[in-house]
C-alpha positions as CSV (number, residue, x, y, z in Angstrom):
1,X,9.8,-0.2,21.2
2,X,13.1,1.5,22.4
3,X,11.3,4.3,23.8
4,X,8.8,3.6,26.6
5,X,6.9,7.0,26.7
6,X,3.1,7.2,26.4
7,X,1.4,9.4,24.7
8,X,-2.2,10.0,25.4
9,X,-4.6,12.4,23.7
10,X,-7.9,13.2,25.5
11,X,-7.2,10.6,28.2
12,X,-6.3,7.6,25.6
13,X,-3.5,6.3,25.2
14,X,-2.1,5.9,21.9
15,X,-0.6,2.9,20.6
16,X,2.9,2.0,19.2
17,X,2.9,0.6,15.7
18,X,6.2,-0.8,13.3
19,X,4.9,0.4,10.2
20,X,1.5,2.4,8.9
21,X,0.2,3.8,5.8
22,X,0.5,7.5,5.3
23,X,-0.7,9.5,2.2
24,X,-1.1,5.7,0.4
25,X,2.6,4.5,1.0
26,X,4.0,2.1,3.8
27,X,6.4,3.8,6.3
28,X,8.1,1.8,8.8
29,X,10.3,3.1,11.5
30,X,12.8,0.4,11.7
31,X,12.7,-1.4,8.7
32,X,14.2,1.1,5.4
33,X,13.8,-1.8,3.0
34,X,11.2,-1.3,0.5
35,X,10.0,-5.1,-0.3
36,X,7.0,-4.9,1.6
37,X,5.7,-1.5,-0.1
38,X,6.4,-3.1,-3.3
39,X,4.8,-6.1,-2.5
40,X,1.7,-4.1,-0.8
41,X,1.4,-2.1,-4.2
42,X,1.7,-5.1,-6.4
43,X,-1.3,-6.4,-4.3
44,X,-3.5,-3.1,-4.3
45,X,-3.0,-3.5,-8.4
46,X,-4.1,-6.8,-9.0
47,X,-6.9,-6.6,-6.3
48,X,-8.1,-3.3,-8.1
49,X,-7.7,-4.9,-11.7
50,X,-9.3,-8.4,-10.4
51,X,-12.6,-6.3,-9.5
52,X,-13.2,-5.5,-13.1
53,X,-13.0,-9.2,-14.2
54,X,-15.8,-9.9,-17.1
55,X,-17.0,-6.3,-17.1
56,X,-14.9,-5.0,-19.7
57,X,-13.4,-7.0,-23.2
58,X,-10.1,-8.4,-23.0
59,X,-8.5,-5.1,-25.3
60,X,-10.0,-2.7,-23.3
61,X,-8.9,-5.2,-20.1
62,X,-5.3,-4.6,-21.3
63,X,-4.9,-0.9,-22.0
64,X,-6.3,0.0,-18.7
65,X,-4.2,-2.6,-17.2
66,X,-0.7,-1.2,-18.8
67,X,-2.0,2.3,-18.6
68,X,-3.4,2.3,-14.9
69,X,-2.4,-0.9,-13.2
70,X,1.0,-1.6,-14.2
71,X,2.5,2.0,-13.5
72,X,0.8,2.2,-10.1
73,X,2.9,-1.4,-9.4
74,X,5.9,-0.6,-10.6
75,X,6.1,3.0,-9.3
76,X,8.7,3.1,-6.5
77,X,10.5,-0.4,-7.4
């Protein structure tokens, strides 16, 4: 990173990261392109949706996808 200043909390050095998740959103200090955040949300939506495979009928599954998963994946896109 540009700044080599070390930060310590209770005598433990805090590491530097390129990106992090804060309040459910990926943030990056250098990369202002939102492609990785959009891809992360799409992946999270599919993972959540796949957890219910076989637990509910197709009609209800489609309604859940359209009302819950799809808006979460497209928010910010």
